[in-house]
C-alpha positions as CSV (number, residue, x, y, z in Angstrom):
1,X,0.0,0.0,0.0
2,X,1.5,3.4,-1.0
3,X,1.8,6.2,1.5
4,X,-0.8,8.2,-0.5
5,X,-3.4,5.4,0.0
6,X,-2.4,4.5,3.6
7,X,-5.7,3.9,5.5
8,X,-4.2,2.8,8.8
9,X,-4.9,6.2,10.5
10,X,-8.5,6.4,9.3
11,X,-11.1,7.3,11.9
12,X,-14.0,4.9,11.4
13,X,-17.1,4.6,13.5
14,X,-18.7,1.1,13.3
15,X,-22.1,0.1,14.7
16,X,-24.2,-3.0,14.6
17,X,-23.9,-6.3,12.8
18,X,-25.2,-7.6,9.5
19,X,-24.6,-6.7,5.9
20,X,-22.1,-3.8,5.8
21,X,-23.4,-0.4,4.9
22,X,-20.8,2.2,4.1
23,X,-21.6,5.9,4.7
24,X,-19.6,8.4,2.6
25,X,-19.9,12.0,3.6
26,X,-19.4,15.0,1.4
27,X,-16.9,17.9,1.3
28,X,-16.3,20.2,4.3
29,X,-18.2,17.9,6.8
30,X,-17.4,14.5,8.4
31,X,-19.1,11.2,9.4
32,X,-21.4,13.0,11.8
33,X,-23.2,14.6,8.8
34,X,-25.0,11.2,8.1
35,X,-25.1,9.8,11.6
36,X,-28.6,10.9,12.3
37,X,-29.8,8.3,9.8
38,X,-28.3,5.5,11.8
39,X,-31.5,4.2,13.5
40,X,-33.0,3.4,10.1
41,X,-30.5,0.6,9.5
42,X,-31.0,-1.8,12.4
43,X,-29.8,-5.2,11.2
44,X,-26.9,-3.7,9.1
45,X,-23.3,-3.1,10.1
46,X,-23.0,0.6,9.7
47,X,-19.5,1.9,8.8
48,X,-18.8,5.7,9.0
49,X,-15.3,6.8,8.0
50,X,-14.0,10.3,8.0
51,X,-12.5,11.0,4.6
52,X,-8.9,12.3,4.7
53,X,-8.5,15.8,6.0
54,X,-12.0,15.7,7.5
55,X,-13.1,14.9,11.1
56,X,-10.4,12.8,12.7
57,X,-8.7,11.3,9.7
58,X,-5.4,12.9,8.8
59,X,-5.0,14.6,5.5
60,X,-3.3,12.9,2.5
61,X,0.1,14.1,1.4
62,X,0.4,16.3,-1.6
63,X,-1.4,16.4,-4.1
64,X,-4.3,15.2,-2.0
65,X,-6.9,15.8,-4.6
66,X,-10.1,14.0,-5.6
67,X,-8.4,11.1,-7.5
68,X,-6.2,10.4,-4.4
69,X,-9.2,10.4,-2.1
70,X,-11.1,8.1,-4.4
71,X,-8.1,5.7,-4.3
72,X,-7.9,6.0,-0.6
73,X,-11.5,5.1,-0.2
74,X,-11.2,2.1,-2.4
75,X,-8.1,1.0,-0.4
76,X,-10.1,1.5,2.8
77,X,-12.8,-0.8,1.5
78,X,-10.2,-3.4,0.6
79,X,-8.7,-3.2,4.1
80,X,-12.0,-3.2,6.1
81,X,-14.3,-5.4,3.9
82,X,-12.1,-7.3,1.5
83,X,-14.5,-9.1,-0.9
84,X,-17.5,-8.9,1.4
85,X,-20.6,-7.5,-0.4
86,X,-21.8,-4.1,0.9
87,X,-24.1,-1.2,0.1
88,X,-23.4,2.5,0.2
89,X,-25.1,5.7,1.3
90,X,-23.3,8.7,-0.2
91,X,-24.0,12.4,0.2
92,X,-22.8,15.3,-2.1
93,X,-19.2,14.5,-3.0
94,X,-19.7,11.2,-1.3
95,X,-22.3,10.5,-3.9
96,X,-19.7,10.8,-6.6
97,X,-17.2,8.7,-4.6
98,X,-20.0,6.1,-4.0
99,X,-20.5,5.7,-7.8
100,X,-16.7,5.5,-8.3
101,X,-16.6,2.6,-5.7
102,X,-19.5,0.9,-7.5
103,X,-17.7,1.2,-10.8
104,X,-14.6,-0.3,-9.3
105,X,-16.5,-3.1,-7.5
106,X,-19.8,-3.6,-9.4
107,X,-20.2,-7.2,-8.3
108,X,-19.5,-6.3,-4.7
109,X,-21.7,-3.2,-4.3
110,X,-25.2,-4.4,-3.5
111,X,-26.8,-1.0,-4.2
112,X,-26.3,2.7,-3.4
113,X,-28.3,5.6,-2.2
114,X,-27.3,9.1,-3.1
115,X,-28.4,12.2,-1.2
116,X,-27.9,15.5,-3.1
117,X,-25.0,13.8,-5.0
118,X,-22.4,15.5,-7.1
119,X,-22.9,14.3,-10.6
120,X,-20.0,16.3,-12.2
121,X,-17.3,17.7,-9.9
122,X,-16.8,20.6,-12.3
123,X,-19.2,23.3,-11.2
124,X,-19.4,25.0,-14.6
125,X,-20.8,21.7,-16.0
126,X,-23.8,21.6,-13.6
127,X,-27.4,22.8,-14.2
128,X,-28.2,24.8,-11.1
129,X,-31.2,26.8,-9.9
130,X,-30.7,30.3,-8.6
131,X,-30.0,30.5,-4.9
132,X,-33.3,31.0,-3.0
133,X,-34.3,31.2,0.6
134,X,-38.0,30.2,1.0
135,X,-38.4,30.9,4.7
136,X,-36.3,33.5,6.5
137,X,-36.0,33.7,10.3
138,X,-34.2,37.0,11.1
139,X,-34.7,36.5,14.9
140,X,-32.9,33.2,14.8
141,X,-30.1,34.6,12.6
142,X,-29.6,37.6,14.9
143,X,-28.7,35.4,17.9
144,X,-26.2,33.2,16.1
145,X,-22.4,33.4,16.3
146,X,-21.3,35.4,13.1
147,X,-19.2,32.5,11.8
148,X,-21.9,30.0,12.4
149,X,-24.5,32.3,11.0
150,X,-22.6,32.8,7.7
151,X,-22.2,29.0,7.3
152,X,-25.9,28.4,8.0
153,X,-27.2,31.3,5.8
154,X,-25.1,30.0,2.9
155,X,-26.9,26.7,2.7
156,X,-30.3,26.9,4.5
157,X,-33.3,27.4,2.3
158,X,-35.8,27.1,5.2
159,X,-34.5,28.8,8.3
160,X,-36.1,27.6,11.5
161,X,-35.2,26.5,15.0
162,X,-35.6,22.8,14.1
163,X,-33.5,23.1,11.0
164,X,-30.8,25.1,12.8
165,X,-30.7,22.4,15.5
166,X,-30.2,19.7,12.9
167,X,-27.5,21.9,11.2
168,X,-25.7,22.3,14.6
169,X,-25.6,18.6,15.2
170,X,-24.8,17.3,11.7
171,X,-22.9,20.0,9.9
172,X,-21.0,22.3,12.3
173,X,-18.9,19.7,14.0
174,X,-17.4,18.7,10.6
175,X,-16.9,22.3,9.5
176,X,-15.0,23.0,12.7
177,X,-12.8,19.8,12.5
178,X,-11.7,20.0,8.9
179,X,-8.1,20.6,7.8
180,X,-8.0,23.9,5.9
181,X,-4.8,23.0,4.0
182,X,-6.4,19.6,2.9
183,X,-9.5,21.5,1.8
184,X,-7.4,23.8,-0.3
185,X,-5.5,20.9,-2.0
186,X,-8.8,19.2,-2.7
187,X,-10.3,22.3,-4.2
188,X,-7.3,22.7,-6.5
189,X,-7.7,19.1,-7.7
190,X,-11.4,18.6,-7.6
191,X,-12.0,16.3,-10.5
192,X,-11.6,12.6,-11.3
193,X,-9.7,11.5,-14.5
194,X,-13.1,10.4,-15.8
195,X,-16.6,10.2,-14.3
196,X,-17.6,6.7,-13.2
197,X,-21.0,6.6,-14.8
198,X,-20.1,5.2,-18.2
199,X,-18.4,2.3,-16.3
200,X,-21.7,1.7,-14.5
201,X,-23.7,0.9,-17.6
202,X,-25.6,-2.3,-16.9
203,X,-25.5,-1.8,-13.1
204,X,-28.9,-3.3,-12.1
205,X,-28.8,-3.2,-8.3
206,X,-31.2,-1.0,-6.2
207,X,-30.4,2.7,-6.5
208,X,-31.9,5.7,-4.8
209,X,-31.2,9.3,-5.8
210,X,-32.7,12.2,-3.8
211,X,-32.3,15.8,-4.7
212,X,-33.4,19.2,-3.3
213,X,-35.5,21.4,-5.6
214,X,-33.7,24.5,-4.2
215,X,-30.2,23.0,-4.2
216,X,-28.0,25.6,-5.7
217,X,-24.8,23.6,-5.0
218,X,-25.4,20.5,-7.2
219,X,-28.9,21.1,-8.5
220,X,-31.5,18.4,-9.4
221,X,-31.6,18.2,-13.2
222,X,-28.3,16.4,-13.5
223,X,-29.4,14.0,-10.8
224,X,-32.6,13.3,-12.8
225,X,-30.5,12.4,-15.9
226,X,-28.2,10.2,-13.8
227,X,-31.2,8.2,-12.4
228,X,-32.2,7.3,-15.9
229,X,-29.0,5.3,-16.3
230,X,-30.1,2.7,-13.7
231,X,-32.9,0.4,-14.4
232,X,-33.8,0.0,-10.7
233,X,-33.4,3.6,-9.6
234,X,-35.9,5.6,-7.6
235,X,-35.5,9.3,-8.1
236,X,-37.1,12.0,-6.0
237,X,-36.7,15.8,-6.1
238,X,-38.0,17.4,-2.9
239,X,-39.4,20.9,-2.6
240,X,-38.4,23.1,0.3
241,X,-35.0,21.3,0.3
242,X,-31.6,22.5,-0.5
243,X,-28.2,20.8,-0.4
244,X,-28.8,19.5,3.1
245,X,-31.8,17.5,1.8
246,X,-32.0,15.0,4.6
247,X,-32.0,17.8,7.1
248,X,-34.5,19.9,5.2
249,X,-37.0,17.1,4.5
250,X,-36.1,14.4,7.1
251,X,-39.4,12.5,7.1
252,X,-39.5,12.0,3.3
253,X,-35.8,11.2,3.0
254,X,-36.0,8.6,5.8
255,X,-39.0,6.9,4.2
256,X,-37.2,6.7,0.9
257,X,-34.0,5.3,2.5
258,X,-36.0,2.7,4.4
259,X,-37.7,1.6,1.2
260,X,-34.3,1.4,-0.6
261,X,-32.7,-0.6,2.2
262,X,-35.6,-3.1,2.0
263,X,-35.0,-3.4,-1.8
264,X,-31.3,-4.0,-1.3
265,X,-31.9,-6.6,1.4
266,X,-34.4,-8.4,-0.8
267,X,-32.1,-8.3,-3.9
268,X,-29.2,-9.6,-1.9
269,X,-31.3,-12.5,-0.6
270,X,-32.5,-13.3,-4.1
């Protein structure tokens, strides 16, 4: 194993027993971003790694870009799971990394669920709606720490006490724990040599893709086109939801994830 792909210092939270389910978070956050979904997956072994430079996993050495993180994640799977079949939940950048893993290991990946996934890492190639805040809460914003307020205002399309509480629990810890130098290296090299989706032609396992109608970070139109590629894909675009789609519309997203997990379990048994 090369130094660049060394996974021995990875921080991984593992819970439960059963078929492995790998959670891959997105850029600027850490494993805690998806941890609130954990109770949905009783009967699975839930595996939550922090990607390099995020949370408690040390950053990669230079160049430390997206190709290197994708290679690191594949090496982590090899070390932790070997040839054991597993499923994936990926969010944002983690949605691109999930598809890359599935393209590398199509026979091993039982299915994947993507929440507000990056389709193309090059922002200029994305179809994006204009930024929009549907519900403003100036009283809430006025009492927030200025740094926290800026982070929240940048992403929240429905500002509320409940939404802020979810943001505090899921997003802020990762924002505060990230390595700024690692983030800069990733930003400078934020593209794979090729997108994985052509290599996924013929992938017929259960797929779920959920997008936010007001997501101005990755949009929803590219996700709709992505879903068409997979014969057993469920696609949902949710109103009153931005890039933090599982925080903005938790009830609907949890219902969709539970249905997807049941399809994966049934498919694996068959």
